[in-house]
N, CA, C and O atoms as a Tinker XYZ file with bonds, in Angstrom:
   504  protein
     1  N     95.741000  130.476000   94.979000    73     2
     2  CA    96.038000  129.715000   95.960000    64     1     3
     3  C     95.223000  129.680000   96.854000    63     2     4     5
     4  O     94.557000  130.642000   97.236000    81     3
     5  N     95.181000  128.411000   97.346000    73     3     6
     6  CA    94.148000  127.953000   98.546000    64     5     7
     7  C     95.346000  128.109000   99.558000    63     6     8     9
     8  O     96.393000  127.597000   99.162000    81     7
     9  N     95.390000  128.799000  100.944000    73     7    10
    10  CA    96.260000  128.664000  101.797000    64     9    11
    11  C     96.902000  127.390000  102.171000    63    10    12    13
    12  O     96.151000  126.519000  102.610000    81    11
    13  N     98.130000  127.135000  102.077000    73    11    14
    14  CA    98.694000  125.880000  102.789000    64    13    15
    15  C     98.739000  125.000000  101.568000    63    14    16    17
    16  O     99.439000  124.008000  101.767000    81    15
    17  N     98.082000  125.071000  100.080000    73    15    18
    18  CA    98.635000  124.377000   99.204000    64    17    19
    19  C    100.005000  125.018000   98.444000    63    18    20    21
    20  O    100.486000  126.145000   98.562000    81    19
    21  N    100.498000  123.755000   97.534000    73    19    22
    22  CA   101.837000  124.061000   97.671000    64    21    23
    23  C    102.120000  123.526000   95.712000    63    22    24    25
    24  O    103.185000  123.655000   95.108000    81    23
    25  N    100.905000  122.993000   95.179000    73    23    26
    26  CA   100.866000  122.345000   93.877000    64    25    27
    27  C     99.496000  122.177000   93.226000    63    26    28    29
    28  O     98.463000  122.151000   93.894000    81    27
    29  N     99.523000  122.078000   92.053000    73    27    30
    30  CA    98.251000  121.921000   91.422000    64    29    31
    31  C     98.282000  120.365000   90.691000    63    30    32    33
    32  O     99.266000  119.936000   90.089000    81    31
    33  N     97.325000  119.804000   90.826000    73    31    34
    34  CA    97.232000  118.269000   90.354000    64    33    35
    35  C     96.454000  117.992000   89.313000    63    34    36    37
    36  O     95.570000  118.833000   89.146000    81    35
    37  N     96.467000  117.012000   88.467000    73    35    38
    38  CA    95.369000  116.421000   87.632000    64    37    39
    39  C     95.164000  115.348000   88.412000    63    38    40    41
    40  O     95.997000  114.865000   89.180000    81    39
    41  N     93.800000  114.875000   88.185000    73    39    42
    42  CA    93.286000  113.191000   88.624000    64    41    43
    43  C     92.958000  112.909000   87.624000    63    42    44    45
    44  O     92.372000  113.665000   86.849000    81    43
    45  N     93.345000  111.429000   87.350000    73    43    46
    46  CA    92.986000  110.336000   86.507000    64    45    47
    47  C     92.436000  109.177000   86.965000    63    46    48    49
    48  O     93.037000  108.606000   87.875000    81    47
    49  N     91.379000  108.676000   86.521000    73    47    50
    50  CA    90.588000  107.436000   86.878000    64    49    51
    51  C     91.146000  106.365000   86.208000    63    50    52    53
    52  O     90.757000  106.184000   85.054000    81    51
    53  N     91.961000  105.621000   86.667000    73    51    54
    54  CA    92.442000  104.308000   85.866000    64    53    55
    55  C     91.499000  103.300000   85.637000    63    54    56    57
    56  O     90.739000  103.221000   86.601000    81    55
    57  N     91.275000  102.604000   84.869000    73    55    58
    58  CA    90.520000  101.531000   84.742000    64    57    59
    59  C     91.110000  100.486000   83.709000    63    58    60    61
    60  O     92.188000  100.849000   83.238000    81    59
    61  N     90.645000   99.284000   83.261000    73    59    62
    62  CA    91.184000   98.292000   82.482000    64    61    63
    63  C     90.184000   98.048000   81.540000    63    62    64    65
    64  O     88.989000   97.889000   81.791000    81    63
    65  N     90.800000   98.021000   80.282000    73    63    66
    66  CA    90.107000   97.910000   78.754000    64    65    67
    67  C     89.341000   96.542000   78.693000    63    66    68    69
    68  O     90.246000   95.712000   78.602000    81    67
    69  N     88.543000   96.101000   78.695000    73    67    70
    70  CA    87.729000   94.787000   78.613000    64    69    71
    71  C     88.723000   94.025000   77.392000    63    70    72    73
    72  O     88.917000   92.818000   77.541000    81    71
    73  N     89.249000   94.606000   76.383000    73    71    74
    74  CA    89.958000   93.922000   75.307000    64    73    75
    75  C     91.636000   93.305000   75.917000    63    74    76    77
    76  O     92.279000   94.030000   76.676000    81    75
    77  N     92.011000   92.377000   75.622000    73    75    78
    78  CA    93.402000   92.303000   76.374000    64    77    79
    79  C     94.105000   92.480000   74.672000    63    78    80    81
    80  O     93.531000   92.408000   73.585000    81    79
    81  N     95.640000   92.750000   75.025000    73    79    82
    82  CA    96.567000   92.939000   73.745000    64    81    83
    83  C     96.568000   91.790000   73.542000    63    82    84    85
    84  O     95.937000   90.817000   73.956000    81    83
    85  N     97.629000   92.043000   72.604000    73    83    86
    86  CA    98.299000   90.676000   71.268000    64    85    87
    87  C     98.656000   89.734000   72.084000    63    86    88    89
    88  O     98.336000   88.593000   71.751000    81    87
    89  N     99.466000   89.934000   73.466000    73    87    90
    90  CA    99.581000   88.697000   73.939000    64    89    91
    91  C     99.102000   88.247000   75.268000    63    90    92    93
    92  O     99.631000   87.650000   76.206000    81    91
    93  N     97.912000   88.739000   75.033000    73    91    94
    94  CA    96.897000   88.465000   76.383000    64    93    95
    95  C     96.967000   89.281000   77.701000    63    94    96    97
    96  O     96.413000   88.821000   78.699000    81    95
    97  N     97.625000   90.476000   77.756000    73    95    98
    98  CA    97.817000   90.975000   78.621000    64    97    99
    99  C     96.523000   92.248000   79.298000    63    98   100   101
   100  O     95.610000   92.323000   78.476000    81    99
   101  N     96.327000   92.994000   80.272000    73    99   102
   102  CA    95.486000   93.525000   80.219000    64   101   103
   103  C     96.060000   94.773000   79.802000    63   102   104   105
   104  O     97.286000   94.871000   79.752000    81   103
   105  N     95.221000   95.863000   79.455000    73   103   106
   106  CA    95.247000   97.117000   79.028000    64   105   107
   107  C     94.845000   98.075000   79.955000    63   106   108   109
   108  O     93.709000   97.961000   80.413000    81   107
   109  N     95.637000   99.113000   80.367000    73   107   110
   110  CA    95.284000  100.241000   81.163000    64   109   111
   111  C     95.170000  101.003000   80.440000    63   110   112   113
   112  O     95.960000  101.225000   79.522000    81   111
   113  N     93.677000  101.874000   80.785000    73   111   114
   114  CA    93.347000  102.969000   80.546000    64   113   115
   115  C     92.753000  103.843000   81.367000    63   114   116   117
   116  O     92.002000  103.553000   82.298000    81   115
   117  N     93.183000  105.222000   80.929000    73   115   118
   118  CA    92.665000  106.389000   81.965000    64   117   119
   119  C     91.907000  107.415000   81.516000    63   118   120   121
   120  O     91.863000  107.657000   80.310000    81   119
   121  N     91.143000  108.225000   82.517000    73   119   122
   122  CA    90.297000  109.339000   81.950000    64   121   123
   123  C     90.782000  110.326000   82.745000    63   122   124   125
   124  O     91.188000  109.937000   83.841000    81   123
   125  N     90.872000  111.662000   82.484000    73   123   126
   126  CA    90.916000  112.603000   83.338000    64   125   127
   127  C     89.910000  113.180000   83.945000    63   126   128   129
   128  O     88.900000  113.516000   83.327000    81   127
   129  N     90.054000  113.352000   85.135000    73   127   130
   130  CA    88.322000  113.230000   85.978000    64   129   131
   131  C     88.338000  114.679000   86.334000    63   130   132   133
   132  O     87.315000  115.344000   86.167000    81   131
   133  N     89.360000  115.182000   86.785000    73   131   134
   134  CA    89.683000  116.711000   87.682000    64   133   135
   135  C     90.880000  117.384000   87.027000    63   134   136   137
   136  O     91.927000  116.740000   86.964000    81   135
   137  N     90.839000  118.360000   86.635000    73   135   138
   138  CA    91.900000  119.187000   86.245000    64   137   139
   139  C     92.567000  120.586000   87.138000    63   138   140   141
   140  O     91.786000  121.015000   87.988000    81   139
   141  N     93.372000  121.030000   87.076000    73   139   142
   142  CA    94.015000  122.100000   88.213000    64   141   143
   143  C     93.653000  122.137000   89.496000    63   142   144   145
   144  O     93.402000  123.247000   89.966000    81   143
   145  N     93.553000  121.084000   90.258000    73   143   146
   146  CA    93.213000  120.682000   91.759000    64   145   147
   147  C     94.104000  121.203000   92.522000    63   146   148   149
   148  O     95.243000  120.753000   92.394000    81   147
   149  N     93.923000  122.057000   93.314000    73   147   150
   150  CA    94.754000  122.531000   94.630000    64   149   151
   151  C     94.915000  121.567000   95.554000    63   150   152   153
   152  O     93.976000  120.906000   95.998000    81   151
   153  N     96.350000  121.403000   95.965000    73   151   154
   154  CA    96.789000  120.264000   96.802000    64   153   155
   155  C     97.998000  120.773000   97.430000    63   154   156   157
   156  O     98.806000  121.596000   96.998000    81   155
   157  N     97.968000  120.006000   98.750000    73   155   158
   158  CA    99.127000  120.164000   99.360000    64   157   159
   159  C     99.976000  118.751000   99.343000    63   158   160   161
   160  O     99.506000  117.636000   99.571000    81   159
   161  N    101.465000  119.103000   98.986000    73   159   162
   162  CA   102.197000  117.687000   98.582000    64   161   163
   163  C    103.298000  117.576000   99.806000    63   162   164   165
   164  O    104.119000  118.433000  100.133000    81   163
   165  N    103.099000  116.382000  100.341000    73   163   166
   166  CA   104.387000  116.232000  101.312000    64   165   167
   167  C    104.764000  114.755000  101.312000    63   166   168   169
   168  O    103.891000  113.890000  101.371000    81   167
   169  N    106.333000  114.405000  101.233000    73   167   170
   170  CA   106.569000  113.177000  101.321000    64   169   171
   171  C    106.681000  112.868000  102.717000    63   170   172   173
   172  O    107.118000  113.647000  103.564000    81   171
   173  N    106.182000  111.446000  102.971000    73   171   174
   174  CA   106.213000  110.828000  104.230000    64   173   175
   175  C    107.648000  110.471000  104.899000    63   174   176   177
   176  O    108.577000  110.314000  104.107000    81   175
   177  N    107.853000  110.360000  105.971000    73   175   178
   178  CA   109.308000  109.484000  106.649000    64   177   179
   179  C    109.156000  108.114000  106.244000    63   178   180   181
   180  O    108.083000  107.531000  106.089000    81   179
   181  N    110.327000  107.637000  106.081000    73   179   182
   182  CA   110.625000  106.196000  105.789000    64   181   183
   183  C    110.654000  105.623000  107.361000    63   182   184   185
   184  O    111.222000  106.294000  108.223000    81   183
   185  N    110.013000  104.347000  107.692000    73   183   186
   186  CA   110.203000  103.780000  109.308000    64   185   187
   187  C    111.928000  103.484000  108.992000    63   186   188   189
   188  O    112.387000  102.737000  108.129000    81   187
   189  N    112.744000  104.392000  110.064000    73   187   190
   190  CA   113.823000  103.586000  110.361000    64   189   191
   191  C    114.489000  102.724000  110.456000    63   190   192   193
   192  O    115.639000  102.622000  110.030000    81   191
   193  N    113.647000  101.694000  111.238000    73   191   194
   194  CA   113.794000  100.696000  111.852000    64   193   195
   195  C    114.201000   99.416000  110.150000    63   194   196   197
   196  O    114.915000   98.415000  110.090000    81   195
   197  N    113.459000  100.027000  109.199000    73   195   198
   198  CA   113.675000   99.132000  107.926000    64   197   199
   199  C    114.961000   99.180000  107.508000    63   198   200   201
   200  O    115.725000   98.242000  107.278000    81   199
   201  N    115.225000  100.883000  107.391000    73   199   202
   202  CA   116.585000  101.308000  106.471000    64   201   203
   203  C    117.741000  100.705000  107.090000    63   202   204   205
   204  O    118.621000  100.065000  106.516000    81   203
   205  N    117.644000  100.998000  108.428000    73   203   206
   206  CA   118.558000  100.389000  108.966000    64   205   207
   207  C    119.172000   98.812000  108.796000    63   206   208   209
   208  O    120.343000   98.446000  108.892000    81   207
   209  N    118.067000   98.089000  108.537000    73   207   210
   210  CA   118.229000   96.993000  108.105000    64   209   211
   211  C    118.586000   96.448000  106.889000    63   210   212   213
   212  O    118.870000   95.283000  106.611000    81   211
   213  N    118.519000   97.732000  105.993000    73   211   214
   214  CA   118.829000   97.254000  104.660000    64   213   215
   215  C    117.524000   96.881000  103.664000    63   214   216   217
   216  O    117.500000   96.672000  102.451000    81   215
   217  N    116.626000   96.881000  104.500000    73   215   218
   218  CA   115.044000   96.476000  103.779000    64   217   219
   219  C    114.767000   97.525000  103.009000    63   218   220   221
   220  O    115.153000   98.639000  103.362000    81   219
   221  N    113.952000   97.320000  101.661000    73   219   222
   222  CA   113.724000   98.062000  100.865000    64   221   223
   223  C    112.455000   98.401000  101.330000    63   222   224   225
   224  O    111.716000   97.553000  101.829000    81   223
   225  N    112.066000   99.853000  101.178000    73   223   226
   226  CA   110.727000  100.337000  102.050000    64   225   227
   227  C    109.765000  101.034000  100.506000    63   226   228   229
   228  O    110.334000  101.395000   99.475000    81   227
   229  N    108.581000  101.067000  100.681000    73   227   230
   230  CA   107.881000  101.770000   99.928000    64   229   231
   231  C    107.734000  103.387000  100.005000    63   230   232   233
   232  O    107.179000  103.808000  101.020000    81   231
   233  N    108.172000  104.347000   99.040000    73   231   234
   234  CA   108.443000  105.799000   99.447000    64   233   235
   235  C    106.839000  106.100000   99.241000    63   234   236   237
   236  O    106.243000  105.904000   98.182000    81   235
   237  N    106.354000  106.523000  100.238000    73   235   238
   238  CA   105.069000  107.163000  100.325000    64   237   239
   239  C    104.749000  108.568000  100.479000    63   238   240   241
   240  O    105.307000  109.178000  101.391000    81   239
   241  N    103.838000  109.243000   99.634000    73   239   242
   242  CA   103.758000  110.905000   99.759000    64   241   243
   243  C    102.005000  110.797000  100.237000    63   242   244   245
   244  O    101.190000  109.904000  100.004000    81   243
   245  N    101.863000  112.015000  100.939000    73   243   246
   246  CA   100.728000  112.385000  101.207000    64   245   247
   247  C    100.269000  113.890000  100.391000    63   246   248   249
   248  O    101.061000  114.825000  100.267000    81   247
   249  N     98.888000  113.913000   99.890000    73   247   250
   250  CA    98.409000  114.921000   99.151000    64   249   251
   251  C     96.981000  115.367000   99.931000    63   250   252   253
   252  O     96.069000  114.572000  100.159000    81   251
   253  N     96.966000  116.835000  100.305000    73   251   254
   254  CA    95.615000  117.112000  100.874000    64   253   255
   255  C     94.924000  118.120000   99.841000    63   254   256   257
   256  O     95.317000  119.249000   99.551000    81   255
   257  N     94.099000  117.623000   99.484000    73   255   258
   258  CA    93.379000  117.938000   98.241000    64   257   259
   259  C     92.007000  118.745000   98.940000    63   258   260   261
   260  O     91.256000  118.445000   99.869000    81   259
   261  N     92.081000  119.883000   98.034000    73   259   262
   262  CA    91.003000  120.946000   98.127000    64   261   263
   263  C     90.275000  121.240000   96.729000    63   262   264   265
   264  O     90.876000  121.682000   95.750000    81   263
   265  N     88.653000  120.886000   96.762000    73   263   266
   266  CA    87.601000  121.176000   97.695000    64   265   267
   267  C     87.583000  119.103000   98.061000    63   266   268   269
   268  O     88.440000  118.416000   97.505000    81   267
   269  N     86.692000  118.542000   98.854000    73   267   270
   270  CA    86.586000  117.545000   99.474000    64   269   271
   271  C     85.251000  117.021000   98.399000    63   270   272   273
   272  O     84.900000  115.845000   98.495000    81   271
   273  N     84.649000  117.791000   97.549000    73   271   274
   274  CA    83.302000  117.159000   97.073000    64   273   275
   275  C     83.856000  116.276000   95.574000    63   274   276   277
   276  O     83.015000  116.029000   94.711000    81   275
   277  N     85.251000  115.867000   95.387000    73   275   278
   278  CA    85.554000  115.391000   94.632000    64   277   279
   279  C     85.035000  113.831000   94.675000    63   278   280   281
   280  O     84.578000  113.491000   95.766000    81   279
   281  N     85.042000  113.057000   93.867000    73   279   282
   282  CA    84.690000  111.341000   94.041000    64   281   283
   283  C     86.184000  111.078000   93.595000    63   282   284   285
   284  O     86.492000  111.339000   92.432000    81   283
   285  N     87.228000  110.516000   94.571000    73   283   286
   286  CA    88.708000  109.717000   94.487000    64   285   287
   287  C     88.548000  108.650000   94.804000    63   286   288   289
   288  O     87.748000  108.441000   95.717000    81   287
   289  N     89.229000  107.565000   94.192000    73   287   290
   290  CA    89.089000  106.261000   94.473000    64   289   291
   291  C     90.427000  105.605000   94.650000    63   290   292   293
   292  O     91.319000  106.142000   93.994000    81   291
   293  N     90.806000  104.508000   95.423000    73   291   294
   294  CA    92.207000  103.656000   95.327000    64   293   295
   295  C     92.354000  103.413000   93.771000    63   294   296   297
   296  O     91.507000  103.169000   92.911000    81   295
   297  N     93.694000  103.561000   93.713000    73   295   298
   298  CA    93.976000  103.183000   92.096000    64   297   299
   299  C     94.120000  104.517000   91.399000    63   298   300   301
   300  O     95.045000  104.539000   90.587000    81   299
   301  N     93.514000  105.496000   91.507000    73   299   302
   302  CA    93.454000  106.549000   90.609000    64   301   303
   303  C     94.846000  107.070000   91.154000    63   302   304   305
   304  O     95.434000  106.817000   92.205000    81   303
   305  N     95.247000  108.072000   89.835000    73   303   306
   306  CA    96.378000  108.398000   89.856000    64   305   307
   307  C     96.396000  110.314000   89.627000    63   306   308   309
   308  O     95.648000  111.057000   88.991000    81   307
   309  N     97.289000  110.509000   90.250000    73   307   310
   310  CA    97.590000  112.082000   90.620000    64   309   311
   311  C     98.757000  112.523000   89.661000    63   310   312   313
   312  O     99.567000  111.637000   89.392000    81   311
   313  N     98.950000  113.712000   89.133000    73   311   314
   314  CA    99.642000  113.937000   88.014000    64   313   315
   315  C    100.048000  115.463000   88.607000    63   314   316   317
   316  O     99.184000  116.304000   88.359000    81   315
   317  N    101.328000  116.005000   89.417000    73   315   318
   318  CA   101.768000  117.225000   89.546000    64   317   319
   319  C    101.919000  117.916000   88.522000    63   318   320   321
   320  O    102.854000  117.558000   87.806000    81   319
   321  N    101.054000  119.199000   88.028000    73   319   322
   322  CA   101.185000  119.841000   86.584000    64   321   323
   323  C    101.884000  121.284000   87.342000    63   322   324   325
   324  O    102.520000  122.089000   86.662000    81   323
   325  N    101.686000  121.454000   88.687000    73   323   326
   326  CA   102.461000  123.094000   88.708000    64   325   327
   327  C    102.809000  123.176000   90.135000    63   326   328   329
   328  O    102.140000  122.527000   90.939000    81   327
   329  N    103.875000  123.974000   90.562000    73   327   330
   330  CA   104.549000  124.452000   89.789000    64   329   331
   331  C    105.329000  123.878000   88.651000    63   330   332   333
   332  O    105.359000  122.649000   88.598000    81   331
   333  N    106.061000  124.653000   87.592000    73   331   334
   334  CA   106.769000  123.819000   86.693000    64   333   335
   335  C    108.545000  123.312000   87.154000    63   334   336   337
   336  O    109.292000  122.477000   86.643000    81   335
   337  N    108.717000  124.182000   88.241000    73   335   338
   338  CA   110.147000  123.618000   88.413000    64   337   339
   339  C    110.005000  122.591000   89.622000    63   338   340   341
   340  O    111.035000  122.177000   90.153000    81   339
   341  N    108.569000  122.106000   90.137000    73   339   342
   342  CA   108.629000  120.807000   91.241000    64   341   343
   343  C    109.448000  119.942000   90.645000    63   342   344   345
   344  O    109.768000  119.748000   89.472000    81   343
   345  N    109.824000  119.297000   92.005000    73   343   346
   346  CA   110.854000  118.173000   91.545000    64   345   347
   347  C    109.924000  117.426000   90.910000    63   346   348   349
   348  O    110.185000  117.133000   89.743000    81   347
   349  N    108.710000  116.966000   91.460000    73   347   350
   350  CA   107.861000  115.804000   90.599000    64   349   351
   351  C    106.899000  116.225000   89.749000    63   350   352   353
   352  O    105.775000  115.726000   89.713000    81   351
   353  N    107.377000  117.371000   88.861000    73   351   354
   354  CA   106.595000  117.702000   87.585000    64   353   355
   355  C    106.322000  117.040000   87.085000    63   354   356   357
   356  O    107.225000  116.203000   87.104000    81   355
   357  N    105.181000  116.563000   86.231000    73   355   358
   358  CA   104.699000  115.836000   85.459000    64   357   359
   359  C    104.884000  114.053000   85.932000    63   358   360   361
   360  O    104.804000  113.162000   85.086000    81   359
   361  N    105.049000  113.875000   86.897000    73   359   362
   362  CA   105.285000  112.517000   87.925000    64   361   363
   363  C    103.954000  112.180000   87.948000    63   362   364   365
   364  O    103.167000  113.125000   87.908000    81   363
   365  N    103.343000  110.662000   88.021000    73   363   366
   366  CA   102.414000  110.284000   88.557000    64   365   367
   367  C    102.702000  109.512000   89.564000    63   366   368   369
   368  O    103.702000  108.795000   89.559000    81   367
   369  N    101.633000  109.582000   90.809000    73   367   370
   370  CA   101.343000  108.832000   91.841000    64   369   371
   371  C    100.143000  108.137000   92.061000    63   370   372   373
   372  O     99.074000  108.732000   91.922000    81   371
   373  N    100.188000  106.701000   92.457000    73   371   374
   374  CA    99.049000  106.325000   92.661000    64   373   375
   375  C     98.372000  106.150000   93.809000    63   374   376   377
   376  O     98.990000  105.742000   94.792000    81   375
   377  N     97.260000  106.373000   93.872000    73   375   378
   378  CA    96.111000  106.546000   95.530000    64   377   379
   379  C     96.355000  105.291000   96.110000    63   378   380   381
   380  O     96.270000  104.301000   95.383000    81   379
   381  N     96.632000  105.170000   97.245000    73   379   382
   382  CA    96.582000  103.830000   98.207000    64   381   383
   383  C     95.498000  103.904000   99.139000    63   382   384   385
   384  O     95.060000  102.821000   99.528000    81   383
   385  N     94.936000  105.023000   99.611000    73   383   386
   386  CA    94.117000  105.472000  100.688000    64   385   387
   387  C     93.686000  106.925000  100.369000    63   386   388   389
   388  O     94.295000  107.898000   99.926000    81   387
   389  N     92.090000  106.653000  100.857000    73   387   390
   390  CA    91.692000  107.909000  100.792000    64   389   391
   391  C     90.916000  108.369000  102.391000    63   390   392   393
   392  O     90.126000  107.527000  102.817000    81   391
   393  N     91.071000  109.356000  103.062000    73   391   394
   394  CA    90.594000  109.784000  104.027000    64   393   395
   395  C     89.869000  111.275000  103.696000    63   394   396   397
   396  O     90.368000  112.242000  103.120000    81   395
   397  N     88.471000  111.112000  104.283000    73   395   398
   398  CA    87.817000  112.377000  103.974000    64   397   399
   399  C     87.887000  112.877000  105.824000    63   398   400   401
   400  O     88.060000  112.236000  106.861000    81   399
   401  N     87.653000  114.321000  105.510000    73   399   402
   402  CA    87.882000  115.334000  106.889000    64   401   403
   403  C     86.484000  115.004000  107.456000    63   402   404   405
   404  O     85.663000  114.266000  106.910000    81   403
   405  N     86.311000  115.733000  108.772000    73   403   406
   406  CA    84.669000  115.602000  109.112000    64   405   407
   407  C     83.754000  116.520000  109.209000    63   406   408   409
   408  O     82.624000  116.341000  109.662000    81   407
   409  N     84.301000  117.767000  108.694000    73   407   410
   410  CA    83.721000  118.553000  108.074000    64   409   411
   411  C     82.613000  118.545000  107.214000    63   410   412   413
   412  O     82.705000  117.655000  106.370000    81   411
   413  N     81.288000  119.436000  107.111000    73   411   414
   414  CA    80.235000  118.748000  106.023000    64   413   415
   415  C     80.621000  119.223000  104.899000    63   414   416   417
   416  O     81.351000  120.192000  104.689000    81   415
   417  N     79.930000  118.262000  103.906000    73   415   418
   418  CA    80.612000  118.615000  102.392000    64   417   419
   419  C     80.196000  120.095000  101.751000    63   418   420   421
   420  O     80.577000  120.535000  100.666000    81   419
   421  N     79.602000  120.533000  102.394000    73   419   422
   422  CA    79.400000  121.977000  101.776000    64   421   423
   423  C     80.662000  123.313000  102.220000    63   422   424   425
   424  O     81.038000  124.281000  101.559000    81   423
   425  N     81.063000  122.834000  103.616000    73   423   426
   426  CA    81.618000  123.739000  104.342000    64   425   427
   427  C     82.973000  124.109000  103.670000    63   426   428   429
   428  O     83.481000  123.011000  103.445000    81   427
   429  N     83.910000  125.166000  103.187000    73   427   430
   430  CA    84.757000  125.518000  102.816000    64   429   431
   431  C     85.923000  124.794000  103.182000    63   430   432   433
   432  O     86.779000  124.498000  102.349000    81   431
   433  N     85.998000  124.512000  104.305000    73   431   434
   434  CA    87.245000  124.268000  105.324000    64   433   435
   435  C     87.756000  122.500000  104.712000    63   434   436   437
   436  O     88.845000  121.926000  104.672000    81   435
   437  N     86.510000  122.144000  104.356000    73   435   438
   438  CA    86.455000  120.643000  104.007000    64   437   439
   439  C     87.793000  120.417000  102.820000    63   438   440   441
   440  O     88.166000  121.143000  101.898000    81   439
   441  N     88.305000  119.053000  103.322000    73   439   442
   442  CA    89.485000  118.400000  102.552000    64   441   443
   443  C     89.554000  117.069000  102.358000    63   442   444   445
   444  O     88.914000  116.450000  103.208000    81   443
   445  N     90.160000  116.319000  101.457000    73   443   446
   446  CA    90.435000  115.256000  101.444000    64   445   447
   447  C     92.163000  114.921000  101.574000    63   446   448   449
   448  O     93.076000  115.629000  101.149000    81   447
   449  N     92.251000  113.810000  102.193000    73   447   450
   450  CA    93.752000  113.654000  102.466000    64   449   451
   451  C     94.047000  112.149000  101.719000    63   450   452   453
   452  O     93.396000  111.138000  101.982000    81   451
   453  N     95.070000  112.205000  100.813000    73   451   454
   454  CA    95.201000  111.110000  100.200000    64   453   455
   455  C     96.783000  110.611000  100.217000    63   454   456   457
   456  O     97.740000  111.299000   99.863000    81   455
   457  N     96.823000  109.428000  100.648000    73   455   458
   458  CA    98.219000  108.600000  100.487000    64   457   459
   459  C     98.358000  107.732000   99.084000    63   458   460   461
   460  O     97.551000  107.061000   98.441000    81   459
   461  N     99.718000  108.049000   98.914000    73   459   462
   462  CA    99.944000  107.708000   97.550000    64   461   463
   463  C    101.301000  107.309000   97.156000    63   462   464   465
   464  O    102.262000  107.878000   97.674000    81   463
   465  N    101.480000  106.294000   96.206000    73   463   466
   466  CA   103.130000  105.983000   95.766000    64   465   467
   467  C    103.359000  106.138000   94.423000    63   466   468   469
   468  O    102.396000  105.973000   93.674000    81   467
   469  N    104.602000  106.465000   93.883000    73   467   470
   470  CA   104.806000  106.582000   92.676000    64   469   471
   471  C    104.189000  105.890000   91.801000    63   470   472   473
   472  O    103.976000  104.772000   92.270000    81   471
   473  N    103.755000  106.006000   90.661000    73   471   474
   474  CA   103.495000  105.114000   90.023000    64   473   475
   475  C    104.335000  105.233000   88.701000    63   474   476   477
   476  O    104.302000  106.197000   87.936000    81   475
   477  N    105.088000  104.104000   88.557000    73   475   478
   478  CA   105.996000  104.134000   87.014000    64   477   479
   479  C    105.513000  102.925000   86.208000    63   478   480   481
   480  O    105.444000  101.800000   86.703000    81   479
   481  N    105.148000  103.238000   84.815000    73   479   482
   482  CA   104.663000  102.479000   83.931000    64   481   483
   483  C    106.138000  101.618000   83.285000    63   482   484   485
   484  O    107.135000  102.266000   82.966000    81   483
   485  N    106.092000  100.364000   83.185000    73   483   486
   486  CA   107.214000   99.481000   82.671000    64   485   487
   487  C    107.467000   99.934000   81.222000    63   486   488   489
   488  O    108.602000  100.168000   80.806000    81   487
   489  N    106.407000  100.040000   80.510000    73   487   490
   490  CA   106.892000   99.844000   78.878000    64   489   491
   491  C    105.565000  101.325000   78.549000    63   490   492   493
   492  O    104.386000  101.148000   78.244000    81   491
   493  N    106.167000  102.489000   78.715000    73   491   494
   494  CA   105.512000  103.405000   78.169000    64   493   495
   495  C    105.649000  103.836000   76.959000    63   494   496   497
   496  O    105.002000  104.836000   76.649000    81   495
   497  N    106.539000  103.185000   75.945000    73   495   498
   498  CA   106.527000  103.711000   74.593000    64   497   499
   499  C    106.445000  102.305000   73.927000    63   498   500   501
   500  O    107.462000  101.649000   73.702000    81   499
   501  N    105.120000  101.845000   73.603000    73   499   502
   502  CA   105.052000  100.682000   73.141000    64   501   503
   503  C    104.339000  101.040000   71.596000    63   502   504
   504  O    104.097000  100.131000   70.802000    81   503
């Protein structure tokens, strides 16, 4: 494992099928684009002001991904696949922002910082 990484992830590119389903809704499809990617997974802190007022906040997470030569976009999904005893093992996260480091693309210290939220499908078994 790369120093500092605490999990491995799969990266899925999410797209929409041009054909609608039976009731006219959009059908989401995905393609696995990267497998066994080293990553550092961290949960972001919530804003205490909102929590004290009783407002719901979106829980966000930060993934630091190695190497940075990958093409990752907003709306792509990340799936934690290792270690198998990880709290979020098998869960998916939707990327909300992508930030590249300022190192050269060929520099081995290069990385990508992804901010993500939990992705939960409403009707997984149809």
